[in-house]
N, CA, C, O and the ligand as a Tripos MOL2 file, in Angstrom:
@<TRIPOS>MOLECULE
protein
  285   283    72     0     0
PROTEIN
NO_CHARGES

@<TRIPOS>ATOM
      1 N          37.1450  -26.9220  -36.8510 N.3       1 MET1
      2 CA         36.2760  -25.8930  -37.4890 C.3       1 MET1
      3 C          35.1690  -25.3610  -36.4820 C.2       1 MET1
      4 O          34.6170  -26.1170  -35.6830 O.2       1 MET1
      5 N          34.9110  -24.1280  -36.5690 N.am      2 ARG2
      6 CA         33.8670  -23.4640  -35.7470 C.3       2 ARG2
      7 C          32.7160  -23.0350  -36.6530 C.2       2 ARG2
      8 O          32.8550  -22.8290  -37.8590 O.2       2 ARG2
      9 N          31.5650  -22.9160  -35.9810 N.am      3 TYR3
     10 CA         30.3290  -22.4520  -36.7320 C.3       3 TYR3
     11 C          29.8100  -21.2110  -36.2330 C.2       3 TYR3
     12 O          29.5960  -21.0840  -35.0280 O.2       3 TYR3
     13 N          29.5650  -20.1860  -37.1330 N.am      4 CYS4
     14 CA         29.0650  -18.9060  -36.7810 C.3       4 CYS4
     15 C          27.5070  -18.8970  -36.9310 C.2       4 CYS4
     16 O          27.0140  -19.0490  -38.0490 O.2       4 CYS4
     17 N          26.7930  -18.7350  -35.9230 N.am      5 LYS5
     18 CA         25.2490  -18.6870  -35.9890 C.3       5 LYS5
     19 C          24.8490  -17.4440  -36.7450 C.2       5 LYS5
     20 O          23.8550  -17.5110  -37.4680 O.2       5 LYS5
     21 N          25.4690  -16.4120  -36.6560 N.am      6 ASN6
     22 CA         25.1330  -15.0630  -37.2920 C.3       6 ASN6
     23 C          25.2050  -15.2080  -38.8650 C.2       6 ASN6
     24 O          24.2690  -14.9180  -39.6100 O.2       6 ASN6
     25 N          26.4250  -15.6880  -39.2770 N.am      7 CYS7
     26 CA         26.6830  -15.7600  -40.6660 C.3       7 CYS7
     27 C          26.3600  -17.2170  -41.3270 C.2       7 CYS7
     28 O          26.3520  -17.4110  -42.5420 O.2       7 CYS7
     29 N          26.1130  -18.1470  -40.3990 N.am      8 ARG8
     30 CA         25.9590  -19.4920  -40.8870 C.3       8 ARG8
     31 C          27.0280  -20.0030  -41.7700 C.2       8 ARG8
     32 O          26.7710  -20.5640  -42.8350 O.2       8 ARG8
     33 N          28.3020  -19.7990  -41.3000 N.am      9 ILE9
     34 CA         29.4100  -20.3240  -42.0350 C.3       9 ILE9
     35 C          30.3460  -20.9770  -41.0820 C.2       9 ILE9
     36 O          30.3560  -20.7170  -39.8780 O.2       9 ILE9
     37 N          31.1730  -21.8800  -41.6930 N.am     10 LEU10
     38 CA         32.2080  -22.5300  -40.9660 C.3      10 LEU10
     39 C          33.5380  -21.7490  -41.0740 C.2      10 LEU10
     40 O          33.8670  -21.2970  -42.1710 O.2      10 LEU10
     41 N          34.2820  -21.5790  -40.0320 N.am     11 TYR11
     42 CA         35.5550  -20.9120  -40.1540 C.3      11 TYR11
     43 C          36.5690  -21.6670  -39.2450 C.2      11 TYR11
     44 O          36.2230  -22.5030  -38.4110 O.2      11 TYR11
     45 N          37.8830  -21.2850  -39.4910 N.am     12 SER12
     46 CA         38.9900  -22.0380  -38.8870 C.3      12 SER12
     47 C          38.7780  -21.8960  -37.3100 C.2      12 SER12
     48 O          38.3360  -20.8980  -36.7400 O.2      12 SER12
     49 N          39.1930  -23.1260  -36.7070 N.am     13 SER13
     50 CA         39.0650  -23.0910  -35.2550 C.3      13 SER13
     51 C          40.2250  -22.2780  -34.6030 C.2      13 SER13
     52 O          40.1870  -21.9000  -33.4320 O.2      13 SER13
     53 N          41.2000  -22.0530  -35.4080 N.am     14 GLN14
     54 CA         42.4600  -21.2910  -34.9430 C.3      14 GLN14
     55 C          42.0830  -19.7710  -34.8300 C.2      14 GLN14
     56 O          42.7210  -19.0290  -34.0830 O.2      14 GLN14
     57 N          41.0290  -19.3270  -35.5900 N.am     15 ALA15
     58 CA         40.5560  -17.9380  -35.5210 C.3      15 ALA15
     59 C          39.9040  -17.6480  -34.2190 C.2      15 ALA15
     60 O          39.1510  -18.5060  -33.7590 O.2      15 ALA15
     61 N          40.0980  -16.5640  -33.5840 N.am     16 ALA16
     62 CA         39.5060  -16.2720  -32.2890 C.3      16 ALA16
     63 C          38.0990  -15.8620  -32.4820 C.2      16 ALA16
     64 O          37.2660  -16.0570  -31.5970 O.2      16 ALA16
     65 N          37.7860  -15.2630  -33.6810 N.am     17 ALA17
     66 CA         36.3470  -14.8840  -33.8340 C.3      17 ALA17
     67 C          36.0060  -15.1140  -35.2850 C.2      17 ALA17
     68 O          36.9000  -15.4140  -36.0770 O.2      17 ALA17
     69 N          34.7430  -14.9870  -35.6680 N.am     18 CYS18
     70 CA         34.2610  -15.0870  -36.9650 C.3      18 CYS18
     71 C          34.8630  -14.0400  -37.8970 C.2      18 CYS18
     72 O          34.7830  -12.8500  -37.5950 O.2      18 CYS18
     73 N          35.4960  -14.4620  -39.0820 N.am     19 PRO19
     74 CA         36.0420  -13.4810  -39.9260 C.3      19 PRO19
     75 C          35.0870  -12.5180  -40.5960 C.2      19 PRO19
     76 O          35.4670  -11.4440  -41.0620 O.2      19 PRO19
     77 N          33.8010  -12.9530  -40.6280 N.am     20 LYS20
     78 CA         32.7940  -12.0460  -41.3350 C.3      20 LYS20
     79 C          32.2650  -10.9410  -40.3380 C.2      20 LYS20
     80 O          32.3400   -9.7370  -40.5850 O.2      20 LYS20
     81 N          31.7080  -11.4890  -39.1570 N.am     21 CYS21
     82 CA         31.0520  -10.6290  -38.3240 C.3      21 CYS21
     83 C          31.8890  -10.1740  -37.0400 C.2      21 CYS21
     84 O          31.6490   -9.1430  -36.4120 O.2      21 CYS21
     85 N          32.9200  -11.1000  -36.7330 N.am     22 GLY22
     86 CA         33.8860  -10.8390  -35.6960 C.3      22 GLY22
     87 C          33.3190  -11.2740  -34.3160 C.2      22 GLY22
     88 O          33.8890  -10.9570  -33.2730 O.2      22 GLY22
     89 N          32.2040  -11.9920  -34.3430 N.am     23 VAL23
     90 CA         31.6420  -12.5110  -33.1230 C.3      23 VAL23
     91 C          32.2650  -13.8480  -32.6730 C.2      23 VAL23
     92 O          32.2080  -14.8040  -33.4460 O.2      23 VAL23
     93 N          32.8280  -13.9660  -31.5270 N.am     24 ALA24
     94 CA         33.5030  -15.0990  -31.1230 C.3      24 ALA24
     95 C          32.4940  -16.0330  -30.5360 C.2      24 ALA24
     96 O          31.6690  -15.6710  -29.6960 O.2      24 ALA24
     97 N          32.5980  -17.3650  -31.0540 N.am     25 GLU25
     98 CA         31.7450  -18.3960  -30.5990 C.3      25 GLU25
     99 C          32.2910  -19.0060  -29.3680 C.2      25 GLU25
    100 O          33.4640  -19.3780  -29.3410 O.2      25 GLU25
    101 N          31.4590  -19.1380  -28.2860 N.am     26 PRO26
    102 CA         31.9710  -19.7760  -27.0000 C.3      26 PRO26
    103 C          32.3080  -21.2290  -27.3090 C.2      26 PRO26
    104 O          31.5910  -21.9150  -28.0380 O.2      26 PRO26
    105 N          33.4520  -21.6890  -26.7160 N.am     27 PRO27
    106 CA         33.8730  -23.0420  -26.9130 C.3      27 PRO27
    107 C          32.9780  -24.1050  -26.4770 C.2      27 PRO27
    108 O          32.8620  -25.1180  -27.1670 O.2      27 PRO27
    109 N          32.2800  -23.9460  -25.2940 N.am     28 LYS28
    110 CA         31.3620  -24.9050  -24.8630 C.3      28 LYS28
    111 C          30.0570  -24.2900  -24.3310 C.2      28 LYS28
    112 O          30.1350  -23.2400  -23.6940 O.2      28 LYS28
    113 N          28.9090  -24.8460  -24.5390 N.am     29 LYS29
    114 CA         27.6510  -24.3150  -24.0560 C.3      29 LYS29
    115 C          27.3570  -24.7560  -22.6450 C.2      29 LYS29
    116 O          26.4480  -24.2300  -22.0030 O.2      29 LYS29
    117 N          28.1230  -25.7250  -22.1530 N.am     30 ASP30
    118 CA         27.8460  -26.2370  -20.7240 C.3      30 ASP30
    119 C          28.0420  -25.1440  -19.6710 C.2      30 ASP30
    120 O          27.3320  -25.0960  -18.6660 O.2      30 ASP30
    121 N          29.0150  -24.2730  -19.9220 N.am     31 ASN31
    122 CA         29.2500  -23.2080  -18.9560 C.3      31 ASN31
    123 C          28.0570  -22.2680  -18.7670 C.2      31 ASN31
    124 O          27.8740  -21.7000  -17.6900 O.2      31 ASN31
    125 N          27.2630  -22.1100  -19.7990 N.am     32 GLU32
    126 CA         26.1740  -21.2120  -19.6670 C.3      32 GLU32
    127 C          25.0760  -21.7340  -18.7570 C.2      32 GLU32
    128 O          24.3780  -20.9810  -18.0790 O.2      32 GLU32
    129 N          24.9580  -23.0180  -18.7690 N.am     33 GLY33
    130 CA         23.9490  -23.7150  -17.9130 C.3      33 GLY33
    131 C          24.3660  -23.8380  -16.4490 C.2      33 GLY33
    132 O          23.5350  -23.9730  -15.5510 O.2      33 GLY33
    133 N          25.6620  -23.7880  -16.2430 N.am     34 GLU34
    134 CA         26.1170  -23.9730  -14.8790 C.3      34 GLU34
    135 C          25.9540  -22.6970  -13.9530 C.2      34 GLU34
    136 O          25.7760  -22.7960  -12.7390 O.2      34 GLU34
    137 N          26.0300  -21.5030  -14.6220 N.am     35 GLU35
    138 CA         25.9340  -20.1890  -13.8550 C.3      35 GLU35
    139 C          24.6350  -20.0120  -13.1770 C.2      35 GLU35
    140 O          24.5870  -19.6780  -11.9930 O.2      35 GLU35
    141 N          23.5180  -20.2370  -13.9300 N.am     36 PRO36
    142 CA         22.2280  -20.0230  -13.2170 C.3      36 PRO36
    143 C          21.9800  -20.9320  -12.0880 C.2      36 PRO36
    144 O          21.3340  -20.5620  -11.1080 O.2      36 PRO36
    145 N          22.4860  -22.1350  -12.2040 N.am     37 VAL37
    146 CA         22.4240  -23.1120  -11.1240 C.3      37 VAL37
    147 C          23.0890  -22.6340   -9.8320 C.2      37 VAL37
    148 O          22.5260  -22.6330   -8.7370 O.2      37 VAL37
    149 N          24.3030  -22.2400  -10.0550 N.am     38 SER38
    150 CA         25.1370  -21.7340   -8.9160 C.3      38 SER38
    151 C          24.4910  -20.4510   -8.3370 C.2      38 SER38
    152 O          24.5640  -20.2280   -7.1290 O.2      38 SER38
    153 N          23.8800  -19.6370   -9.1550 N.am     39 GLY39
    154 CA         23.1100  -18.4750   -8.6680 C.3      39 GLY39
    155 C          21.9470  -18.8060   -7.8350 C.2      39 GLY39
    156 O          21.6170  -18.1090   -6.8750 O.2      39 GLY39
    157 N          21.2840  -19.9380   -8.2220 N.am     40 LYS40
    158 CA         20.1160  -20.3710   -7.4040 C.3      40 LYS40
    159 C          20.6310  -20.8870   -5.9880 C.2      40 LYS40
    160 O          20.0420  -20.6620   -4.9310 O.2      40 LYS40
    161 N          21.7830  -21.5910   -6.1110 N.am     41 ALA41
    162 CA         22.3150  -22.0980   -4.8610 C.3      41 ALA41
    163 C          22.6990  -20.9940   -3.9190 C.2      41 ALA41
    164 O          22.5700  -21.1580   -2.7050 O.2      41 ALA41
    165 N          23.1810  -19.8380   -4.4420 N.am     42 VAL42
    166 CA         23.5470  -18.7080   -3.5840 C.3      42 VAL42
    167 C          22.2990  -18.1760   -2.9730 C.2      42 VAL42
    168 O          22.2660  -17.8250   -1.7940 O.2      42 VAL42
    169 N          21.1990  -18.1100   -3.8230 N.am     43 ARG43
    170 CA         19.8930  -17.4850   -3.3380 C.3      43 ARG43
    171 C          19.3780  -18.4150   -2.1820 C.2      43 ARG43
    172 O          18.8690  -17.9250   -1.1740 O.2      43 ARG43
    173 N          19.5220  -19.7580   -2.3530 N.am     44 ARG44
    174 CA         18.9900  -20.6360   -1.3890 C.3      44 ARG44
    175 C          19.7490  -20.4120   -0.1270 C.2      44 ARG44
    176 O          19.1540  -20.3800    0.9510 O.2      44 ARG44
    177 N          21.0800  -20.2510   -0.2180 N.am     45 ASP45
    178 CA         21.8480  -19.9400    1.0380 C.3      45 ASP45
    179 C          21.4120  -18.7810    1.7320 C.2      45 ASP45
    180 O          21.3460  -18.7550    2.9610 O.2      45 ASP45
    181 N          21.0870  -17.7410    0.9470 N.am     46 TRP46
    182 CA         20.6190  -16.4970    1.4850 C.3      46 TRP46
    183 C          19.2560  -16.6190    2.1890 C.2      46 TRP46
    184 O          18.9920  -16.1010    3.2740 O.2      46 TRP46
    185 N          18.3950  -17.3890    1.4180 N.am     47 LEU47
    186 CA         17.0530  -17.6440    2.0770 C.3      47 LEU47
    187 C          17.1900  -18.4880    3.4150 C.2      47 LEU47
    188 O          16.5050  -18.2630    4.4120 O.2      47 LEU47
    189 N          18.0990  -19.4310    3.3300 N.am     48 PHE48
    190 CA         18.3780  -20.2690    4.5820 C.3      48 PHE48
    191 C          18.9030  -19.4650    5.7230 C.2      48 PHE48
    192 O          18.5790  -19.7160    6.8840 O.2      48 PHE48
    193 N          19.7340  -18.4720    5.3850 N.am     49 LEU49
    194 CA         20.3430  -17.5830    6.3900 C.3      49 LEU49
    195 C          19.2860  -16.5860    6.9400 C.2      49 LEU49
    196 O          19.2470  -16.2810    8.1320 O.2      49 LEU49
    197 N          18.4580  -16.1110    6.0350 N.am     50 ILE50
    198 CA         17.4460  -15.0730    6.4940 C.3      50 ILE50
    199 C          16.3360  -15.7520    7.3770 C.2      50 ILE50
    200 O          15.8910  -15.2160    8.3920 O.2      50 ILE50
    201 N          15.9270  -16.9740    6.9070 N.am     51 ILE51
    202 CA         14.8920  -17.6190    7.5800 C.3      51 ILE51
    203 C          15.5560  -18.5090    8.8420 C.2      51 ILE51
    204 O          15.0110  -18.6080    9.9410 O.2      51 ILE51
    205 N          16.5670  -19.0050    8.5580 N.am     52 GLY52
    206 CA         17.1690  -20.0100    9.5500 C.3      52 GLY52
    207 C          17.6930  -19.3660   10.7530 C.2      52 GLY52
    208 O          17.5790  -19.9260   11.8430 O.2      52 GLY52
    209 N          18.3070  -18.1310   10.6170 N.am     53 THR53
    210 CA         18.9520  -17.5350   11.7660 C.3      53 THR53
    211 C          17.8010  -17.0420   12.8400 C.2      53 THR53
    212 O          17.9670  -17.3380   14.0230 O.2      53 THR53
    213 N          16.7840  -16.3900   12.4930 N.am     54 PRO54
    214 CA         15.7940  -16.0380   13.4470 C.3      54 PRO54
    215 C          15.1290  -17.2920   14.0840 C.2      54 PRO54
    216 O          14.8080  -17.3390   15.2710 O.2      54 PRO54
    217 N          14.9590  -18.2550   13.2360 N.am     55 LEU55
    218 CA         14.3440  -19.5610   13.7040 C.3      55 LEU55
    219 C          15.3190  -20.1700   14.7910 C.2      55 LEU55
    220 O          14.8570  -20.6650   15.8190 O.2      55 LEU55
    221 N          16.5280  -20.1280   14.5700 N.am     56 PHE56
    222 CA         17.5460  -20.7160   15.5260 C.3      56 PHE56
    223 C          17.5470  -19.8880   16.7740 C.2      56 PHE56
    224 O          17.5970  -20.4670   17.8590 O.2      56 PHE56
    225 N          17.4940  -18.5510   16.7090 N.am     57 ILE57
    226 CA         17.4540  -17.6980   17.8830 C.3      57 ILE57
    227 C          16.1650  -18.0170   18.7350 C.2      57 ILE57
    228 O          16.1870  -18.1670   19.9560 O.2      57 ILE57
    229 N          15.0720  -18.0990   17.9660 N.am     58 LEU58
    230 CA         13.7110  -18.4440   18.6930 C.3      58 LEU58
    231 C          13.7580  -19.8560   19.2620 C.2      58 LEU58
    232 O          13.1610  -20.0920   20.3130 O.2      58 LEU58
    233 N          14.4420  -20.8140   18.6170 N.am     59 PHE59
    234 CA         14.6600  -22.1120   19.0760 C.3      59 PHE59
    235 C          15.3630  -22.0860   20.4060 C.2      59 PHE59
    236 O          14.9060  -22.6920   21.3760 O.2      59 PHE59
    237 N          16.5260  -21.3530   20.4540 N.am     60 VAL60
    238 CA         17.3660  -21.2860   21.6720 C.3      60 VAL60
    239 C          16.6380  -20.5140   22.8030 C.2      60 VAL60
    240 O          16.7950  -20.8190   23.9850 O.2      60 VAL60
    241 N          15.8200  -19.4820   22.3860 N.am     61 TYR61
    242 CA         15.0940  -18.7240   23.3940 C.3      61 TYR61
    243 C          14.0490  -19.5880   24.0710 C.2      61 TYR61
    244 O          13.8510  -19.5020   25.2830 O.2      61 TYR61
    245 N          13.3690  -20.4370   23.2700 N.am     62 LEU62
    246 CA         12.3840  -21.2780   23.8250 C.3      62 LEU62
    247 C          12.9520  -22.3920   24.7310 C.2      62 LEU62
    248 O          12.3100  -22.8290   25.6860 O.2      62 LEU62
    249 N          14.1550  -22.8240   24.4010 N.am     63 ILE63
    250 CA         14.9020  -23.8360   25.2810 C.3      63 ILE63
    251 C          15.2360  -23.1190   26.5970 C.2      63 ILE63
    252 O          15.1150  -23.7220   27.6630 O.2      63 ILE63
    253 N          15.6390  -21.8840   26.5470 N.am     64 VAL64
    254 CA         16.0430  -21.1770   27.8010 C.3      64 VAL64
    255 C          14.8550  -20.8980   28.6740 C.2      64 VAL64
    256 O          14.9540  -20.9380   29.9010 O.2      64 VAL64
    257 N          13.6630  -20.5980   28.0190 N.am     65 LEU65
    258 CA         12.4730  -20.3950   28.6850 C.3      65 LEU65
    259 C          11.9690  -21.7230   29.3060 C.2      65 LEU65
    260 O          11.4420  -21.7110   30.4180 O.2      65 LEU65
    261 N          12.1220  -22.8410   28.6150 N.am     66 LEU66
    262 CA         11.7470  -24.1120   29.0730 C.3      66 LEU66
    263 C          12.6080  -24.4950   30.4030 C.2      66 LEU66
    264 O          12.0870  -25.0250   31.3850 O.2      66 LEU66
    265 N          13.8170  -24.2030   30.3230 N.am     67 ILE67
    266 CA         14.7650  -24.6560   31.3650 C.3      67 ILE67
    267 C          14.4410  -23.7540   32.6400 C.2      67 ILE67
    268 O          14.4500  -24.2200   33.7790 O.2      67 ILE67
    269 N          14.1650  -22.4680   32.3580 N.am     68 LYS68
    270 CA         13.7630  -21.5360   33.4190 C.3      68 LYS68
    271 C          12.4430  -21.9380   34.0490 C.2      68 LYS68
    272 O          12.3360  -21.7980   35.2680 O.2      68 LYS68
    273 N          11.4160  -22.4270   33.3420 N.am     69 SER69
    274 CA         10.1910  -22.7600   33.7380 C.3      69 SER69
    275 C          10.2800  -24.0420   34.6770 C.2      69 SER69
    276 O           9.5950  -24.1920   35.6890 O.2      69 SER69
    277 N          11.1740  -24.8960   34.2210 N.am     70 ILE70
    278 CA         11.3640  -26.1200   35.0830 C.3      70 ILE70
    279 C          12.1260  -25.8400   36.3310 C.2      70 ILE70
    280 O          11.7340  -26.2880   37.4090 O.2      70 ILE70
    281 N          13.1940  -25.1180   36.2250 N.am     71 GLY71
    282 CA         14.1350  -24.7960   37.4130 C.3      71 GLY71
    283 C          13.4300  -23.7460   38.1110 C.2      71 GLY71
    284 O          13.9120  -23.2490   39.1280 O.2      71 GLY71
    285 ZN         29.8110  -14.4520  -38.2520 Zn       72 ZN72
@<TRIPOS>BOND
     1     1     2 1
     2     2     3 1
     3     3     4 2
     4     3     5 am
     5     5     6 1
     6     6     7 1
     7     7     8 2
     8     7     9 am
     9     9    10 1
    10    10    11 1
    11    11    12 2
    12    11    13 am
    13    13    14 1
    14    14    15 1
    15    15    16 2
    16    15    17 am
    17    17    18 1
    18    18    19 1
    19    19    20 2
    20    19    21 am
    21    21    22 1
    22    22    23 1
    23    23    24 2
    24    23    25 am
    25    25    26 1
    26    26    27 1
    27    27    28 2
    28    27    29 am
    29    29    30 1
    30    30    31 1
    31    31    32 2
    32    31    33 am
    33    33    34 1
    34    34    35 1
    35    35    36 2
    36    35    37 am
    37    37    38 1
    38    38    39 1
    39    39    40 2
    40    39    41 am
    41    41    42 1
    42    42    43 1
    43    43    44 2
    44    43    45 am
    45    45    46 1
    46    46    47 1
    47    47    48 2
    48    47    49 am
    49    49    50 1
    50    50    51 1
    51    51    52 2
    52    51    53 am
    53    53    54 1
    54    54    55 1
    55    55    56 2
    56    55    57 am
    57    57    58 1
    58    58    59 1
    59    59    60 2
    60    59    61 am
    61    61    62 1
    62    62    63 1
    63    63    64 2
    64    63    65 am
    65    65    66 1
    66    66    67 1
    67    67    68 2
    68    67    69 am
    69    69    70 1
    70    70    71 1
    71    71    72 2
    72    71    73 am
    73    73    74 1
    74    74    75 1
    75    75    76 2
    76    75    77 am
    77    77    78 1
    78    78    79 1
    79    79    80 2
    80    79    81 am
    81    81    82 1
    82    82    83 1
    83    83    84 2
    84    83    85 am
    85    85    86 1
    86    86    87 1
    87    87    88 2
    88    87    89 am
    89    89    90 1
    90    90    91 1
    91    91    92 2
    92    91    93 am
    93    93    94 1
    94    94    95 1
    95    95    96 2
    96    95    97 am
    97    97    98 1
    98    98    99 1
    99    99   100 2
   100    99   101 am
   101   101   102 1
   102   102   103 1
   103   103   104 2
   104   103   105 am
   105   105   106 1
   106   106   107 1
   107   107   108 2
   108   107   109 am
   109   109   110 1
   110   110   111 1
   111   111   112 2
   112   111   113 am
   113   113   114 1
   114   114   115 1
   115   115   116 2
   116   115   117 am
   117   117   118 1
   118   118   119 1
   119   119   120 2
   120   119   121 am
   121   121   122 1
   122   122   123 1
   123   123   124 2
   124   123   125 am
   125   125   126 1
   126   126   127 1
   127   127   128 2
   128   127   129 am
   129   129   130 1
   130   130   131 1
   131   131   132 2
   132   131   133 am
   133   133   134 1
   134   134   135 1
   135   135   136 2
   136   135   137 am
   137   137   138 1
   138   138   139 1
   139   139   140 2
   140   139   141 am
   141   141   142 1
   142   142   143 1
   143   143   144 2
   144   143   145 am
   145   145   146 1
   146   146   147 1
   147   147   148 2
   148   147   149 am
   149   149   150 1
   150   150   151 1
   151   151   152 2
   152   151   153 am
   153   153   154 1
   154   154   155 1
   155   155   156 2
   156   155   157 am
   157   157   158 1
   158   158   159 1
   159   159   160 2
   160   159   161 am
   161   161   162 1
   162   162   163 1
   163   163   164 2
   164   163   165 am
   165   165   166 1
   166   166   167 1
   167   167   168 2
   168   167   169 am
   169   169   170 1
   170   170   171 1
   171   171   172 2
   172   171   173 am
   173   173   174 1
   174   174   175 1
   175   175   176 2
   176   175   177 am
   177   177   178 1
   178   178   179 1
   179   179   180 2
   180   179   181 am
   181   181   182 1
   182   182   183 1
   183   183   184 2
   184   183   185 am
   185   185   186 1
   186   186   187 1
   187   187   188 2
   188   187   189 am
   189   189   190 1
   190   190   191 1
   191   191   192 2
   192   191   193 am
   193   193   194 1
   194   194   195 1
   195   195   196 2
   196   195   197 am
   197   197   198 1
   198   198   199 1
   199   199   200 2
   200   199   201 am
   201   201   202 1
   202   202   203 1
   203   203   204 2
   204   203   205 am
   205   205   206 1
   206   206   207 1
   207   207   208 2
   208   207   209 am
   209   209   210 1
   210   210   211 1
   211   211   212 2
   212   211   213 am
   213   213   214 1
   214   214   215 1
   215   215   216 2
   216   215   217 am
   217   217   218 1
   218   218   219 1
   219   219   220 2
   220   219   221 am
   221   221   222 1
   222   222   223 1
   223   223   224 2
   224   223   225 am
   225   225   226 1
   226   226   227 1
   227   227   228 2
   228   227   229 am
   229   229   230 1
   230   230   231 1
   231   231   232 2
   232   231   233 am
   233   233   234 1
   234   234   235 1
   235   235   236 2
   236   235   237 am
   237   237   238 1
   238   238   239 1
   239   239   240 2
   240   239   241 am
   241   241   242 1
   242   242   243 1
   243   243   244 2
   244   243   245 am
   245   245   246 1
   246   246   247 1
   247   247   248 2
   248   247   249 am
   249   249   250 1
   250   250   251 1
   251   251   252 2
   252   251   253 am
   253   253   254 1
   254   254   255 1
   255   255   256 2
   256   255   257 am
   257   257   258 1
   258   258   259 1
   259   259   260 2
   260   259   261 am
   261   261   262 1
   262   262   263 1
   263   263   264 2
   264   263   265 am
   265   265   266 1
   266   266   267 1
   267   267   268 2
   268   267   269 am
   269   269   270 1
   270   270   271 1
   271   271   272 2
   272   271   273 am
   273   273   274 1
   274   274   275 1
   275   275   276 2
   276   275   277 am
   277   277   278 1
   278   278   279 1
   279   279   280 2
   280   279   281 am
   281   281   282 1
   282   282   283 1
   283   283   284 2
@<TRIPOS>SUBSTRUCTURE
     1 MET1         2 RESIDUE 1 A MET
     2 ARG2         6 RESIDUE 1 A ARG
     3 TYR3        10 RESIDUE 1 A TYR
     4 CYS4        14 RESIDUE 1 A CYS
     5 LYS5        18 RESIDUE 1 A LYS
     6 ASN6        22 RESIDUE 1 A ASN
     7 CYS7        26 RESIDUE 1 A CYS
     8 ARG8        30 RESIDUE 1 A ARG
     9 ILE9        34 RESIDUE 1 A ILE
    10 LEU10       38 RESIDUE 1 A LEU
    11 TYR11       42 RESIDUE 1 A TYR
    12 SER12       46 RESIDUE 1 A SER
    13 SER13       50 RESIDUE 1 A SER
    14 GLN14       54 RESIDUE 1 A GLN
    15 ALA15       58 RESIDUE 1 A ALA
    16 ALA16       62 RESIDUE 1 A ALA
    17 ALA17       66 RESIDUE 1 A ALA
    18 CYS18       70 RESIDUE 1 A CYS
    19 PRO19       74 RESIDUE 1 A PRO
    20 LYS20       78 RESIDUE 1 A LYS
    21 CYS21       82 RESIDUE 1 A CYS
    22 GLY22       86 RESIDUE 1 A GLY
    23 VAL23       90 RESIDUE 1 A VAL
    24 ALA24       94 RESIDUE 1 A ALA
    25 GLU25       98 RESIDUE 1 A GLU
    26 PRO26      102 RESIDUE 1 A PRO
    27 PRO27      106 RESIDUE 1 A PRO
    28 LYS28      110 RESIDUE 1 A LYS
    29 LYS29      114 RESIDUE 1 A LYS
    30 ASP30      118 RESIDUE 1 A ASP
    31 ASN31      122 RESIDUE 1 A ASN
    32 GLU32      126 RESIDUE 1 A GLU
    33 GLY33      130 RESIDUE 1 A GLY
    34 GLU34      134 RESIDUE 1 A GLU
    35 GLU35      138 RESIDUE 1 A GLU
    36 PRO36      142 RESIDUE 1 A PRO
    37 VAL37      146 RESIDUE 1 A VAL
    38 SER38      150 RESIDUE 1 A SER
    39 GLY39      154 RESIDUE 1 A GLY
    40 LYS40      158 RESIDUE 1 A LYS
    41 ALA41      162 RESIDUE 1 A ALA
    42 VAL42      166 RESIDUE 1 A VAL
    43 ARG43      170 RESIDUE 1 A ARG
    44 ARG44      174 RESIDUE 1 A ARG
    45 ASP45      178 RESIDUE 1 A ASP
    46 TRP46      182 RESIDUE 1 A TRP
    47 LEU47      186 RESIDUE 1 A LEU
    48 PHE48      190 RESIDUE 1 A PHE
    49 LEU49      194 RESIDUE 1 A LEU
    50 ILE50      198 RESIDUE 1 A ILE
    51 ILE51      202 RESIDUE 1 A ILE
    52 GLY52      206 RESIDUE 1 A GLY
    53 THR53      210 RESIDUE 1 A THR
    54 PRO54      214 RESIDUE 1 A PRO
    55 LEU55      218 RESIDUE 1 A LEU
    56 PHE56      222 RESIDUE 1 A PHE
    57 ILE57      226 RESIDUE 1 A ILE
    58 LEU58      230 RESIDUE 1 A LEU
    59 PHE59      234 RESIDUE 1 A PHE
    60 VAL60      238 RESIDUE 1 A VAL
    61 TYR61      242 RESIDUE 1 A TYR
    62 LEU62      246 RESIDUE 1 A LEU
    63 ILE63      250 RESIDUE 1 A ILE
    64 VAL64      254 RESIDUE 1 A VAL
    65 LEU65      258 RESIDUE 1 A LEU
    66 LEU66      262 RESIDUE 1 A LEU
    67 ILE67      266 RESIDUE 1 A ILE
    68 LYS68      270 RESIDUE 1 A LYS
    69 SER69      274 RESIDUE 1 A SER
    70 ILE70      278 RESIDUE 1 A ILE
    71 GLY71      282 RESIDUE 1 A GLY
    72 ZN72       285 GROUP 0 **** ****
């Protein structure tokens, strides 16, 4: 059995959507929580790329300067 929040009624699990309002109830709520987490992970990767790449270039540049100053 499935439960419709809009109509507050139970209907057959074989039905794709609620017979009264026609709104389909998602099978699991866990999927809703996973998407924002993955979105944050993508944003973190972007932040890491934007901040990390110039820092890496600066780091390499400083090493080259250090080697040149010694040699
Ligand atoms: Zn309904």
